[in-house]
N, CA, C and O atoms as a GROMACS GRO file, in nm:
protein
  324
    1UNK      N    1  -0.220  -1.876  -1.343
    1UNK     CA    2  -0.230  -1.733  -1.367
    1UNK      C    3  -0.344  -1.717  -1.478
    1UNK      O    4  -0.324  -1.763  -1.591
    2UNK      N    5  -0.456  -1.655  -1.448
    2UNK     CA    6  -0.567  -1.636  -1.546
    2UNK      C    7  -0.520  -1.542  -1.660
    2UNK      O    8  -0.442  -1.450  -1.636
    3UNK      N    9  -0.568  -1.567  -1.782
    3UNK     CA   10  -0.533  -1.486  -1.901
    3UNK      C   11  -0.643  -1.383  -1.926
    3UNK      O   12  -0.762  -1.414  -1.916
    4UNK      N   13  -0.605  -1.267  -1.955
    4UNK     CA   14  -0.704  -1.154  -1.980
    4UNK      C   15  -0.751  -1.161  -2.124
    4UNK      O   16  -0.681  -1.206  -2.214
    5UNK      N   17  -0.867  -1.117  -2.139
    5UNK     CA   18  -0.919  -1.100  -2.286
    5UNK      C   19  -0.822  -1.007  -2.363
    5UNK      O   20  -0.776  -0.905  -2.313
    6UNK      N   21  -0.794  -1.050  -2.486
    6UNK     CA   22  -0.696  -0.981  -2.576
    6UNK      C   23  -0.564  -1.039  -2.576
    6UNK      O   24  -0.483  -1.013  -2.665
    7UNK      N   25  -0.533  -1.126  -2.466
    7UNK     CA   26  -0.405  -1.192  -2.463
    7UNK      C   27  -0.384  -1.281  -2.590
    7UNK      O   28  -0.478  -1.349  -2.630
    8UNK      N   29  -0.269  -1.282  -2.651
    8UNK     CA   30  -0.234  -1.352  -2.762
    8UNK      C   31  -0.142  -1.472  -2.734
    8UNK      O   32  -0.034  -1.459  -2.678
    9UNK      N   33  -0.191  -1.590  -2.776
    9UNK     CA   34  -0.103  -1.716  -2.771
    9UNK      C   35  -0.079  -1.759  -2.899
    9UNK      O   36  -0.162  -1.838  -2.944
   10UNK      N   37   0.018  -1.728  -2.973
   10UNK     CA   38   0.041  -1.761  -3.110
   10UNK      C   39  -0.059  -1.705  -3.198
   10UNK      O   40  -0.071  -1.583  -3.199
   11UNK      N   41  -0.135  -1.776  -3.274
   11UNK     CA   42  -0.252  -1.723  -3.353
   11UNK      C   43  -0.377  -1.705  -3.282
   11UNK      O   44  -0.475  -1.658  -3.341
   12UNK      N   45  -0.382  -1.739  -3.159
   12UNK     CA   46  -0.503  -1.733  -3.079
   12UNK      C   47  -0.515  -1.609  -2.993
   12UNK      O   48  -0.420  -1.566  -2.928
   13UNK      N   49  -0.636  -1.555  -2.995
   13UNK     CA   50  -0.665  -1.434  -2.916
   13UNK      C   51  -0.772  -1.468  -2.810
   13UNK      O   52  -0.885  -1.502  -2.843
   14UNK      N   53  -0.731  -1.459  -2.678
   14UNK     CA   54  -0.822  -1.500  -2.577
   14UNK      C   55  -0.943  -1.399  -2.570
   14UNK      O   56  -0.930  -1.277  -2.570
   15UNK      N   57  -1.059  -1.465  -2.566
   15UNK     CA   58  -1.187  -1.373  -2.559
   15UNK      C   59  -1.236  -1.375  -2.413
   15UNK      O   60  -1.256  -1.268  -2.354
   16UNK      N   61  -1.255  -1.489  -2.354
   16UNK     CA   62  -1.294  -1.491  -2.218
   16UNK      C   63  -1.272  -1.642  -2.144
   16UNK      O   64  -1.254  -1.745  -2.209
   17UNK      N   65  -1.276  -1.637  -2.012
   17UNK     CA   66  -1.265  -1.773  -1.948
   17UNK      C   67  -1.380  -1.855  -1.963
   17UNK      O   68  -1.490  -1.800  -1.970
   18UNK      N   69  -1.370  -1.985  -1.968
   18UNK     CA   70  -1.483  -2.073  -1.985
   18UNK      C   71  -1.495  -2.150  -1.851
   18UNK      O   72  -1.604  -2.177  -1.800
   19UNK      N   73  -1.372  -2.186  -1.797
   19UNK     CA   74  -1.379  -2.271  -1.670
   19UNK      C   75  -1.240  -2.314  -1.634
   19UNK      O   76  -1.142  -2.293  -1.707
   20UNK      N   77  -1.235  -2.375  -1.515
   20UNK     CA   78  -1.092  -2.421  -1.466
   20UNK      C   79  -1.125  -2.539  -1.376
   20UNK      O   80  -1.232  -2.553  -1.317
   21UNK      N   81  -1.022  -2.624  -1.372
   21UNK     CA   82  -1.032  -2.755  -1.305
   21UNK      C   83  -0.897  -2.807  -1.271
   21UNK      O   84  -0.799  -2.734  -1.280
   22UNK      N   85  -0.887  -2.936  -1.230
   22UNK     CA   86  -0.774  -2.989  -1.192
   22UNK      C   87  -0.656  -3.001  -1.292
   22UNK      O   88  -0.538  -3.000  -1.257
   23UNK      N   89  -0.698  -3.013  -1.422
   23UNK     CA   90  -0.598  -3.023  -1.535
   23UNK      C   91  -0.566  -2.881  -1.596
   23UNK      O   92  -0.478  -2.874  -1.682
   24UNK      N   93  -0.631  -2.772  -1.555
   24UNK     CA   94  -0.591  -2.650  -1.617
   24UNK      C   95  -0.711  -2.553  -1.634
   24UNK      O   96  -0.819  -2.577  -1.579
   25UNK      N   97  -0.692  -2.450  -1.709
   25UNK     CA   98  -0.796  -2.348  -1.742
   25UNK      C   99  -0.834  -2.362  -1.882
   25UNK      O  100  -0.755  -2.398  -1.969
   26UNK      N  101  -0.970  -2.332  -1.907
   26UNK     CA  102  -1.012  -2.336  -2.047
   26UNK      C  103  -1.068  -2.193  -2.093
   26UNK      O  104  -1.142  -2.126  -2.021
   27UNK      N  105  -1.031  -2.157  -2.205
   27UNK     CA  106  -1.075  -2.025  -2.256
   27UNK      C  107  -1.141  -2.037  -2.389
   27UNK      O  108  -1.111  -2.129  -2.465
   28UNK      N  109  -1.236  -1.940  -2.420
   28UNK     CA  110  -1.283  -1.921  -2.548
   28UNK      C  111  -1.192  -1.824  -2.616
   28UNK      O  112  -1.162  -1.718  -2.562
   29UNK      N  113  -1.147  -1.858  -2.734
   29UNK     CA  114  -1.049  -1.778  -2.804
   29UNK      C  115  -1.077  -1.763  -2.962
   29UNK      O  116  -1.158  -1.836  -3.020
   30UNK      N  117  -1.014  -1.680  -3.017
   30UNK     CA  118  -1.039  -1.660  -3.164
   30UNK      C  119  -0.911  -1.705  -3.233
   30UNK      O  120  -0.802  -1.660  -3.201
   31UNK      N  121  -0.928  -1.796  -3.330
   31UNK     CA  122  -0.811  -1.842  -3.407
   31UNK      C  123  -0.803  -1.752  -3.532
   31UNK      O  124  -0.879  -1.766  -3.628
   32UNK      N  125  -0.710  -1.660  -3.523
   32UNK     CA  126  -0.698  -1.558  -3.613
   32UNK      C  127  -0.648  -1.596  -3.754
   32UNK      O  128  -0.662  -1.521  -3.850
   33UNK      N  129  -0.588  -1.722  -3.762
   33UNK     CA  130  -0.550  -1.771  -3.895
   33UNK      C  131  -0.674  -1.816  -3.969
   33UNK      O  132  -0.690  -1.786  -4.087
   34UNK      N  133  -0.767  -1.890  -3.899
   34UNK     CA  134  -0.883  -1.949  -3.973
   34UNK      C  135  -1.007  -1.874  -3.938
   34UNK      O  136  -1.115  -1.910  -3.986
   35UNK      N  137  -0.998  -1.770  -3.856
   35UNK     CA  138  -1.105  -1.682  -3.829
   35UNK      C  139  -1.230  -1.758  -3.780
   35UNK      O  140  -1.340  -1.749  -3.833
   36UNK      N  141  -1.200  -1.839  -3.665
   36UNK     CA  142  -1.303  -1.922  -3.609
   36UNK      C  143  -1.290  -1.915  -3.455
   36UNK      O  144  -1.182  -1.884  -3.405
   37UNK      N  145  -1.396  -1.943  -3.381
   37UNK     CA  146  -1.390  -1.953  -3.236
   37UNK      C  147  -1.348  -2.093  -3.198
   37UNK      O  148  -1.394  -2.191  -3.257
   38UNK      N  149  -1.258  -2.105  -3.094
   38UNK     CA  150  -1.212  -2.222  -3.046
   38UNK      C  151  -1.202  -2.228  -2.901
   38UNK      O  152  -1.214  -2.122  -2.839
   39UNK      N  153  -1.180  -2.340  -2.835
   39UNK     CA  154  -1.154  -2.356  -2.698
   39UNK      C  155  -1.010  -2.387  -2.675
   39UNK      O  156  -0.957  -2.477  -2.740
   40UNK      N  157  -0.944  -2.318  -2.589
   40UNK     CA  158  -0.800  -2.334  -2.562
   40UNK      C  159  -0.790  -2.379  -2.406
   40UNK      O  160  -0.837  -2.312  -2.315
   41UNK      N  161  -0.725  -2.497  -2.389
   41UNK     CA  162  -0.693  -2.541  -2.257
   41UNK      C  163  -0.549  -2.520  -2.225
   41UNK      O  164  -0.460  -2.554  -2.303
   42UNK      N  165  -0.528  -2.463  -2.110
   42UNK     CA  166  -0.390  -2.428  -2.067
   42UNK      C  167  -0.354  -2.512  -1.951
   42UNK      O  168  -0.432  -2.516  -1.856
   43UNK      N  169  -0.247  -2.576  -1.950
   43UNK     CA  170  -0.201  -2.654  -1.832
   43UNK      C  171  -0.111  -2.568  -1.748
   43UNK      O  172  -0.029  -2.493  -1.801
   44UNK      N  173  -0.128  -2.578  -1.612
   44UNK     CA  174  -0.034  -2.506  -1.525
   44UNK      C  175   0.099  -2.553  -1.547
   44UNK      O  176   0.117  -2.668  -1.587
   45UNK      N  177   0.207  -2.466  -1.523
   45UNK     CA  178   0.340  -2.498  -1.543
   45UNK      C  179   0.383  -2.627  -1.460
   45UNK      O  180   0.468  -2.702  -1.507
   46UNK      N  181   0.334  -2.650  -1.353
   46UNK     CA  182   0.382  -2.770  -1.274
   46UNK      C  183   0.322  -2.897  -1.332
   46UNK      O  184   0.374  -3.005  -1.304
   47UNK      N  185   0.218  -2.890  -1.408
   47UNK     CA  186   0.163  -2.999  -1.479
   47UNK      C  187   0.224  -3.027  -1.620
   47UNK      O  188   0.236  -3.141  -1.664
   48UNK      N  189   0.260  -2.919  -1.683
   48UNK     CA  190   0.311  -2.924  -1.815
   48UNK      C  191   0.448  -2.977  -1.821
   48UNK      O  192   0.492  -3.024  -1.926
   49UNK      N  193   0.522  -2.972  -1.708
   49UNK     CA  194   0.651  -3.032  -1.710
   49UNK      C  195   0.657  -3.169  -1.647
   49UNK      O  196   0.764  -3.226  -1.629
   50UNK      N  197   0.544  -3.220  -1.615
   50UNK     CA  198   0.522  -3.366  -1.577
   50UNK      C  199   0.492  -3.453  -1.701
   50UNK      O  200   0.386  -3.437  -1.761
   51UNK      N  201   0.575  -3.537  -1.737
   51UNK     CA  202   0.553  -3.622  -1.851
   51UNK      C  203   0.423  -3.697  -1.855
   51UNK      O  204   0.358  -3.710  -1.959
   52UNK      N  205   0.385  -3.748  -1.735
   52UNK     CA  206   0.253  -3.835  -1.729
   52UNK      C  207   0.142  -3.745  -1.751
   52UNK      O  208   0.048  -3.781  -1.822
   53UNK      N  209   0.144  -3.620  -1.690
   53UNK     CA  210   0.027  -3.528  -1.707
   53UNK      C  211   0.017  -3.476  -1.855
   53UNK      O  212  -0.091  -3.461  -1.911
   54UNK      N  213   0.132  -3.450  -1.911
   54UNK     CA  214   0.134  -3.410  -2.044
   54UNK      C  215   0.085  -3.512  -2.142
   54UNK      O  216   0.018  -3.480  -2.240
   55UNK      N  217   0.117  -3.634  -2.116
   55UNK     CA  218   0.074  -3.746  -2.200
   55UNK      C  219  -0.080  -3.756  -2.182
   55UNK      O  220  -0.151  -3.781  -2.280
   56UNK      N  221  -0.131  -3.739  -2.063
   56UNK     CA  222  -0.272  -3.742  -2.038
   56UNK      C  223  -0.345  -3.638  -2.118
   56UNK      O  224  -0.447  -3.664  -2.181
   57UNK      N  225  -0.290  -3.521  -2.113
   57UNK     CA  226  -0.343  -3.400  -2.184
   57UNK      C  227  -0.358  -3.431  -2.340
   57UNK      O  228  -0.457  -3.404  -2.408
   58UNK      N  229  -0.242  -3.492  -2.385
   58UNK     CA  230  -0.238  -3.519  -2.526
   58UNK      C  231  -0.349  -3.625  -2.574
   58UNK      O  232  -0.413  -3.616  -2.679
   59UNK      N  233  -0.359  -3.725  -2.480
   59UNK     CA  234  -0.466  -3.824  -2.509
   59UNK      C  235  -0.603  -3.765  -2.507
   59UNK      O  236  -0.686  -3.792  -2.593
   60UNK      N  237  -0.624  -3.684  -2.408
   60UNK     CA  238  -0.752  -3.612  -2.402
   60UNK      C  239  -0.782  -3.529  -2.532
   60UNK      O  240  -0.893  -3.534  -2.585
   61UNK      N  241  -0.677  -3.451  -2.584
   61UNK     CA  242  -0.686  -3.381  -2.700
   61UNK      C  243  -0.726  -3.470  -2.822
   61UNK      O  244  -0.811  -3.433  -2.903
   62UNK      N  245  -0.663  -3.584  -2.830
   62UNK     CA  246  -0.685  -3.674  -2.946
   62UNK      C  247  -0.825  -3.732  -2.935
   62UNK      O  248  -0.892  -3.742  -3.038
   63UNK      N  249  -0.875  -3.771  -2.817
   63UNK     CA  250  -1.007  -3.813  -2.802
   63UNK      C  251  -1.114  -3.715  -2.836
   63UNK      O  252  -1.208  -3.746  -2.909
   64UNK      N  253  -1.100  -3.594  -2.783
   64UNK     CA  254  -1.190  -3.482  -2.805
   64UNK      C  255  -1.194  -3.444  -2.959
   64UNK      O  256  -1.299  -3.417  -3.017
   65UNK      N  257  -1.075  -3.446  -3.016
   65UNK     CA  258  -1.082  -3.399  -3.160
   65UNK      C  259  -1.140  -3.512  -3.252
   65UNK      O  260  -1.178  -3.487  -3.367
   66UNK      N  261  -1.146  -3.631  -3.202
   66UNK     CA  262  -1.209  -3.741  -3.283
   66UNK      C  263  -1.358  -3.757  -3.269
   66UNK      O  264  -1.419  -3.833  -3.343
   67UNK      N  265  -1.422  -3.680  -3.167
   67UNK     CA  266  -1.568  -3.688  -3.155
   67UNK      C  267  -1.634  -3.631  -3.274
   67UNK      O  268  -1.594  -3.534  -3.338
   68UNK      N  269  -1.743  -3.706  -3.298
   68UNK     CA  270  -1.830  -3.647  -3.411
   68UNK      C  271  -1.981  -3.654  -3.365
   68UNK      O  272  -2.060  -3.747  -3.381
   69UNK      N  273  -2.001  -3.535  -3.304
   69UNK     CA  274  -2.140  -3.523  -3.234
   69UNK      C  275  -2.172  -3.373  -3.228
   69UNK      O  276  -2.087  -3.287  -3.205
   70UNK      N  277  -2.298  -3.349  -3.250
   70UNK     CA  278  -2.347  -3.201  -3.255
   70UNK      C  279  -2.303  -3.128  -3.128
   70UNK      O  280  -2.270  -3.009  -3.138
   71UNK      N  281  -2.301  -3.186  -3.017
   71UNK     CA  282  -2.259  -3.129  -2.885
   71UNK      C  283  -2.120  -3.075  -2.885
   71UNK      O  284  -2.088  -2.978  -2.817
   72UNK      N  285  -2.038  -3.141  -2.964
   72UNK     CA  286  -1.896  -3.108  -2.978
   72UNK      C  287  -1.851  -3.056  -3.111
   72UNK      O  288  -1.773  -3.124  -3.179
   73UNK      N  289  -1.898  -2.932  -3.154
   73UNK     CA  290  -1.864  -2.890  -3.286
   73UNK      C  291  -1.714  -2.884  -3.302
   73UNK      O  292  -1.642  -2.843  -3.211
   74UNK      N  293  -1.664  -2.926  -3.419
   74UNK     CA  294  -1.514  -2.932  -3.448
   74UNK      C  295  -1.463  -2.796  -3.435
   74UNK      O  296  -1.348  -2.784  -3.392
   75UNK      N  297  -1.532  -2.689  -3.465
   75UNK     CA  298  -1.467  -2.562  -3.467
   75UNK      C  299  -1.449  -2.497  -3.322
   75UNK      O  300  -1.398  -2.386  -3.308
   76UNK      N  301  -1.495  -2.576  -3.216
   76UNK     CA  302  -1.476  -2.518  -3.088
   76UNK      C  303  -1.360  -2.583  -3.017
   76UNK      O  304  -1.338  -2.552  -2.900
   77UNK      N  305  -1.286  -2.671  -3.078
   77UNK     CA  306  -1.178  -2.738  -3.016
   77UNK      C  307  -1.056  -2.716  -3.091
   77UNK      O  308  -1.050  -2.747  -3.210
   78UNK      N  309  -0.953  -2.663  -3.026
   78UNK     CA  310  -0.820  -2.640  -3.093
   78UNK      C  311  -0.712  -2.686  -2.989
   78UNK      O  312  -0.712  -2.644  -2.873
   79UNK      N  313  -0.618  -2.775  -3.040
   79UNK     CA  314  -0.512  -2.819  -2.951
   79UNK      C  315  -0.376  -2.787  -3.018
   79UNK      O  316  -0.356  -2.839  -3.128
   80UNK      N  317  -0.295  -2.719  -2.971
   80UNK     CA  318  -0.162  -2.680  -3.018
   80UNK      C  319  -0.061  -2.726  -2.905
   80UNK      O  320  -0.072  -2.693  -2.787
   81UNK      N  321   0.038  -2.805  -2.957
   81UNK     CA  322   0.136  -2.857  -2.852
   81UNK      C  323   0.271  -2.778  -2.874
   81UNK      O  324   0.368  -2.801  -2.802
   0.00000   0.00000   0.00000
């Protein structure tokens, strides 16, 4: 189910869709606590209830958050579990 601009997920406000793939949908959002732009990845319900897929998602989050490269600015990635 795609999220509309303006939808709130906790402190994040969805701005627009970036893309979608096999592991979920990615949105550009505003972190209202830190006033920064972030990317939010949403897993579909059928994947978020699968422990193997959830573990894969968490591994991906850890890897991406550890990157230190100009192509992956830290302020564009946010993972909340």
